[in-house]
C-alpha positions in Angstrom: 42.1 -34.9 -45.7 38.3 -35.0 -45.7 38.4 -37.7 -43.0 39.8 -35.0 -40.6 36.6 -33.0 -40.8 33.7 -35.2 -39.8 30.3 -34.3 -38.2 31.2 -36.2 -35.0 34.4 -34.2 -34.6 32.5 -30.9 -35.0 29.8 -32.1 -32.6 32.3 -33.1 -29.9 34.3 -29.9 -30.3 31.1 -27.8 -30.0 30.0 -29.7 -26.9 33.3 -29.5 -25.1 33.9 -26.0 -26.4 30.7 -24.7 -24.8 31.4 -26.5 -21.5 34.9 -25.0 -21.3 33.7 -21.7 -22.5 32.3 -21.1 -19.0 35.9 -21.3 -17.7 37.1 -19.0 -20.4 34.4 -16.5 -19.4 35.6 -16.8 -15.8 39.1 -16.0 -16.9 37.8 -13.1 -19.1 36.2 -11.6 -16.0 39.2 -12.1 -13.7 42.1 -11.6 -16.1 40.8 -9.3 -18.8 38.3 -7.2 -16.8 39.8 -7.1 -13.3 43.4 -7.6 -14.4 43.9 -10.3 -11.8 45.8 -13.6 -12.5 43.6 -16.1 -10.6 45.6 -19.3 -10.4 42.9 -21.1 -8.3 41.1 -22.0 -11.5 42.4 -25.6 -11.6 41.3 -26.4 -8.1 38.0 -24.6 -8.4 37.1 -26.5 -11.6 37.7 -29.8 -9.7 35.7 -28.5 -6.8 32.7 -27.8 -9.0 33.0 -31.2 -10.5 33.3 -32.9 -7.1 30.4 -31.1 -5.5 28.3 -31.6 -8.6 29.1 -35.3 -8.7 28.2 -35.8 -5.0 24.9 -34.0 -5.3 24.1 -35.8 -8.6 24.8 -39.1 -6.8 22.2 -38.0 -4.3 19.6 -37.8 -7.1 19.6 -34.1 -7.8 21.4 -33.4 -11.1 19.9 -30.0 -11.6 20.5 -28.9 -8.0 24.1 -30.1 -8.5 24.8 -27.2 -10.9 23.6 -24.6 -8.3 25.5 -26.4 -5.5 28.7 -26.4 -7.6 28.3 -22.7 -8.4 27.8 -21.9 -4.7 31.0 -23.8 -3.9 32.8 -21.8 -6.5 31.6 -18.6 -4.9 33.1 -19.7 -1.6 36.4 -20.4 -3.4 36.4 -17.0 -5.0 35.6 -15.3 -1.8 38.5 -16.9 0.0 40.8 -16.0 -2.9 39.6 -12.4 -2.8 39.8 -12.3 1.0 43.5 -13.2 0.9 44.1 -10.5 -1.7 42.0 -7.7 -0.2 42.2 -8.3 3.5 45.4 -10.2 4.1 47.6 -8.4 1.6 48.6 -11.5 -0.3 49.5 -10.9 -4.0 46.9 -12.2 -6.4 49.2 -14.9 -7.9 50.2 -16.2 -4.5 46.6 -16.1 -3.3 45.5 -18.2 -6.2 48.3 -20.7 -5.6 47.5 -21.0 -1.9 43.8 -21.6 -2.6 44.5 -24.0 -5.4 46.8 -26.0 -3.1 44.3 -26.1 -0.3 41.4 -27.1 -2.6 43.2 -30.4 -3.4 42.4 -31.6 0.2 39.0 -30.1 0.1 38.1 -31.7 -3.2 39.3 -35.2 -2.2 37.3 -34.8 1.1 34.2 -33.9 -0.9 34.7 -37.0 -3.0 34.8 -39.2 0.2 38.6 -39.4 0.2 38.5 -41.2 -3.2 40.4 -40.1 -6.2 37.4 -40.5 -8.5 33.6 -40.7 -8.5 31.5 -42.7 -11.0 28.2 -41.3 -12.2 27.2 -44.0 -14.7 24.5 -45.4 -12.4 22.6 -42.2 -11.8 20.7 -39.6 -13.8 22.3 -36.5 -15.2 20.9 -33.4 -16.8 21.8 -35.0 -20.2 20.0 -38.3 -19.5 17.0 -36.3 -18.3 17.1 -34.2 -21.5 17.3 -37.3 -23.6 14.2 -38.7 -22.0 12.2 -35.4 -22.6 13.5 -34.4 -26.0 12.7 -36.3 -29.2 14.2 -35.0 -32.4 14.3 -38.1 -34.6 17.5 -38.1 -36.6 18.7 -35.1 -34.6 18.3 -36.8 -31.3 22.1 -37.3 -30.9 22.5 -33.5 -30.6 20.7 -33.2 -27.3 23.9 -32.8 -25.3 25.0 -29.9 -27.5 21.5 -28.3 -27.1 21.8 -28.4 -23.3 25.3 -27.0 -23.0 24.5 -24.4 -25.7 21.5 -23.2 -23.8 23.5 -23.0 -20.5 26.4 -21.1 -22.1 24.1 -18.7 -24.0 22.1 -17.8 -20.9 25.3 -17.4 -18.9 26.9 -15.2 -21.6 23.8 -13.0 -22.0 23.5 -12.6 -18.2 27.2 -11.8 -17.8 27.0 -9.2 -20.6 24.0 -7.6 -19.0 25.6 -7.7 -15.6 28.8 -6.0 -16.8 26.7 -3.1 -18.2 25.0 -2.5 -14.8 26.2 0.0 -12.3 28.1 -2.6 -10.3 29.4 -4.2 -13.4 30.7 -0.9 -14.7 32.4 -0.4 -11.3 34.1 -3.8 -11.7 35.3 -2.9 -15.1 36.6 0.5 -13.8 38.3 -1.2 -11.0 40.3 -3.3 -13.4 41.2 -0.2 -15.5 42.2 2.2 -12.6 41.7 1.1 -9.0 42.9 4.5 -7.7 40.3 6.4 -9.8 37.6 4.1 -8.5 38.6 4.7 -4.9 38.6 8.4 -5.6 35.0 8.1 -6.9 33.8 6.7 -3.5 33.6 3.1 -4.8 35.1 0.4 -2.7 37.5 -1.5 -5.1 38.0 -4.3 -2.6 34.3 -5.1 -2.7 34.4 -5.0 -6.5 37.3 -7.4 -6.7 35.5 -9.8 -4.3 32.3 -9.7 -6.3 34.2 -10.3 -9.6 36.2 -13.2 -8.3 33.2 -14.8 -6.7 31.3 -14.7 -10.0 34.4 -15.9 -12.0 34.9 -18.9 -9.7 31.2 -19.7 -9.8 31.4 -20.0 -13.6 34.5 -22.2 -13.3 32.8 -24.5 -10.8 29.7 -24.6 -12.9 31.8 -25.7 -15.9 33.3 -28.5 -13.8 29.9 -29.7 -12.7 28.6 -29.9 -16.2 31.7 -31.7 -17.5 31.4 -34.2 -14.7 27.8 -35.0 -15.7 28.9 -34.9 -19.4 31.5 -37.6 -19.0 29.8 -39.3 -16.0 32.8 -39.2 -13.8 34.9 -37.0 -11.6 38.7 -37.3 -11.1 40.8 -35.4 -8.6 43.2 -34.3 -11.3 40.4 -33.2 -13.7 41.3 -29.5 -13.4 45.0 -29.8 -14.1 45.9 -27.4 -16.9 42.6 -25.7 -16.9 44.2 -22.2 -16.8 46.1 -23.0 -20.0 43.0 -24.2 -21.8 40.9 -21.1 -20.7 43.7 -18.7 -21.5 44.1 -20.2 -25.0 40.4 -19.9 -25.6 40.3 -16.3 -24.3 43.3 -15.2 -26.4 41.9 -16.9 -29.5 38.5 -15.2 -29.0 40.0 -11.8 -28.4 42.2 -12.1 -31.4 39.3 -13.1 -33.7 36.8 -10.6 -32.5 39.0 -7.7 -31.4 37.5 -4.6 -29.8 33.8 -4.0 -29.6 30.8 -4.2 -27.3 30.8 -6.4 -24.2 28.4 -8.8 -25.8 30.7 -9.1 -28.8 33.7 -9.8 -26.6 31.8 -12.5 -24.7 30.7 -14.1 -27.9 34.3 -14.0 -29.1 35.4 -15.9 -25.9 32.8 -18.6 -26.5 33.8 -18.8 -30.2 37.5 -19.1 -29.1 36.7 -21.9 -26.8 34.9 -23.9 -29.5 37.8 -23.2 -31.9 40.4 -24.4 -29.4 38.5 -27.7 -28.8 38.2 -28.1 -32.6 42.0 -27.7 -32.9 42.6 -30.2 -30.1 40.1 -32.7 -31.8 42.0 -32.4 -35.1 45.3 -33.0 -33.3 43.8 -36.2 -31.8 42.5 -37.1 -35.2 46.0 -36.8 -36.6 47.2 -39.4 -34.1 49.0 -37.0 -31.8 49.7 -39.1 -28.6 47.5 -38.2 -25.7 50.6 -37.6 -23.6 51.5 -34.7 -26.0 48.2 -32.8 -25.6 49.7 -30.6 -22.9 52.5 -29.6 -25.4 49.9 -29.0 -28.1 47.9 -26.8 -25.6 51.1 -24.9 -24.7 51.9 -24.3 -28.4 48.4 -23.1 -29.1 48.6 -20.6 -26.2 52.0 -19.4 -27.3 50.8 -18.8 -30.9 47.6 -17.2 -29.7 49.3 -14.8 -27.4 52.1 -14.0 -29.9 49.7 -13.5 -32.9 48.5 -10.0 -32.1 52.1 -8.8 -31.5 53.5 -10.5 -34.6 50.6 -9.2 -36.7 51.3 -5.6 -35.5 55.0 -6.1 -36.2 54.2 -7.4 -39.7 51.9 -4.5 -40.5 54.5 -2.0 -39.2 57.3 -3.5 -41.2 55.1 -3.6 -44.3 54.2 0.1 -43.8 57.9 0.9 -43.3 58.8 -1.0 -46.5 56.0 0.9 -48.4 57.3 4.2 -47.1 60.9 3.4 -48.2 59.8 2.4 -51.6 57.7 5.6 -52.0 60.7 7.6 -50.8 63.0 5.9 -53.3 60.6 6.5 -56.1 60.4 10.1 -55.2 64.2 10.4 -55.1 64.4 8.7 -58.5 61.9 11.1 -59.9 63.8 14.1 -58.6 67.1 12.8 -60.1 65.5 12.3 -63.5 64.3 15.9 -63.5 
């Protein structure tokens, strides 16, 4: 059993968990805050990876992250435009953009299904050259992604507590009330989706440099992964401040990757990983409801027992 829990598994889970945490944060903003089901996540993730890979091949690995985020903003704007100006329902808007992004992504990649980054520098190879930690040198990748996700999490938390951030949160709670307060909810939805898609594309760019490759099908199932991380984080942390919720999302992402790593360690076939992800999502979503039902049934059982004891005491008297 001890062989299941190794330092390498923990390190890999934390690295990938931090990278995918950016997508989970994007879904937190669109799904939990704005109450919008953005199904363009899969295509936007690949878009960020493709743009990031192309710019990295040009010799600008750091600039690639900003370029990918910019591409994500464009994707989010188109999704928001379809919803707010064209009257397309949010789910259909996401599907339309996701479908169109397949062609965009493969065009960005030079009409090739994959891009190889092994012959060029990445943010991780640059960090390895600059940082020297002796026996801790192997943790440089985790250090980079941890810095990125921590900065992103703090900035997102601060942003959501600003005036425009509070307006975005209010838009998700009650759009009619926001409109009555002379705030344009359409603009808030646009800003929220642009930021969410920027985070998704940034995650794709970092993952591309992390694994030194980009594939056209890289983003398949990304909504499932992000949703699982989000639900796990919200279940663990519960209610609290915005910073606590964001920290919970990051923790949920790392925990999800750790579960997947253990599944691989237990020789689960790679073809079954999608099924494992689906099961994790189902359990994570159902857990709050099942816990509430369990507590309710236990309270009912306690009340029945107390009532019976009271009846028995009355009969004895």
